[in-house]
C-alpha positions in Angstrom: 180.1 -220.9 41.4 181.3 -224.3 40.3 182.8 -225.0 36.9 179.5 -225.8 35.2 177.1 -223.7 37.2 175.6 -220.6 35.7 174.0 -219.3 39.0 174.6 -219.3 42.7 172.2 -218.9 45.6 172.9 -216.0 48.0 171.3 -216.0 51.4 170.7 -212.5 53.0 169.6 -212.2 56.7 167.9 -208.9 57.5 167.6 -207.9 61.1 165.9 -204.7 62.3 167.3 -202.9 65.3 166.1 -200.0 67.5 169.4 -198.9 69.0 170.9 -202.2 70.2 167.5 -204.0 70.6 166.3 -206.4 67.9 162.8 -205.6 66.7 160.8 -208.5 65.5 162.3 -211.6 63.9 165.2 -211.7 61.4 164.0 -212.3 57.9 165.9 -214.5 55.4 165.9 -213.8 51.7 167.4 -216.1 49.1 168.6 -214.5 45.9 169.8 -216.3 42.8 172.7 -214.6 41.0 173.5 -215.4 37.4 176.7 -215.1 35.5 176.3 -213.3 32.2 177.4 -216.0 29.8 178.6 -213.5 27.1 180.9 -211.9 29.7 182.2 -215.2 31.0 182.7 -217.5 28.0 186.4 -218.1 27.4 188.0 -217.2 24.1 189.2 -220.4 22.4 191.1 -221.1 19.2 192.8 -224.2 17.9 195.3 -225.0 15.1 196.0 -228.4 13.7 199.0 -228.9 11.5 200.5 -232.1 9.9 204.1 -232.4 10.9 204.9 -235.5 8.8 207.1 -234.4 6.0 206.1 -237.4 3.8 202.4 -236.7 3.9 202.8 -232.9 3.4 205.0 -233.7 0.4 202.2 -235.9 -1.0 199.4 -233.5 -0.3 201.2 -230.2 -0.9 200.0 -228.7 2.4 200.0 -229.4 6.2 196.2 -229.3 6.6 195.1 -232.4 4.6 194.7 -235.7 6.5 195.8 -239.0 5.1 194.0 -241.6 7.2 196.4 -243.5 9.5 199.5 -241.7 8.2 199.6 -238.1 9.5 201.2 -236.8 12.7 199.1 -233.8 13.7 200.3 -231.1 16.0 197.3 -229.7 17.9 197.6 -226.3 19.7 194.7 -224.9 21.7 194.8 -221.3 22.9 192.2 -220.5 25.6 191.8 -217.4 27.7 189.5 -217.3 30.7 187.7 -214.1 31.7 186.8 -212.4 35.0 189.3 -214.2 37.2 188.3 -217.7 36.0 190.9 -220.3 34.9 191.0 -223.0 32.3 191.0 -226.3 34.2 190.9 -228.9 31.5 191.8 -229.4 27.8 190.3 -232.4 25.9 190.9 -233.0 22.2 189.5 -236.2 20.7 190.0 -237.5 17.1 188.7 -241.0 16.7 190.3 -243.1 19.3 193.1 -240.6 19.9 192.9 -238.3 22.9 195.0 -235.3 24.1 194.5 -233.6 27.5 197.0 -230.8 27.2 196.9 -227.5 25.4 199.4 -228.7 22.8 200.7 -232.0 21.6 200.9 -234.5 18.8 198.5 -237.1 17.6 200.1 -239.9 15.4 198.3 -242.1 12.9 195.2 -239.9 12.8 192.3 -242.0 11.5 189.5 -239.4 11.4 189.1 -235.8 10.3 
């Protein structure tokens, strides 16, 4: 199955034999197999922490955003299931984008 597909078609060809002689014509069956979403959905968590010592001193914690001032560390933890793999990370905050599992976003303008 592809990354966004929840089902796949399976073609089965059934041929009847009498010894080594084919009897009749082969019959084709098309089956549609589905992935059980609850068994395949990855486990995902994220943490966002302000690493700017000036803004954390002002707010008293590392989770409050001061528009345009913070430097946020973003860490995404994702675990695929059943032999799948995580192929892409995409974190967006306003005009800022991050495409890795962890990194920094400076001058965060949205929360």
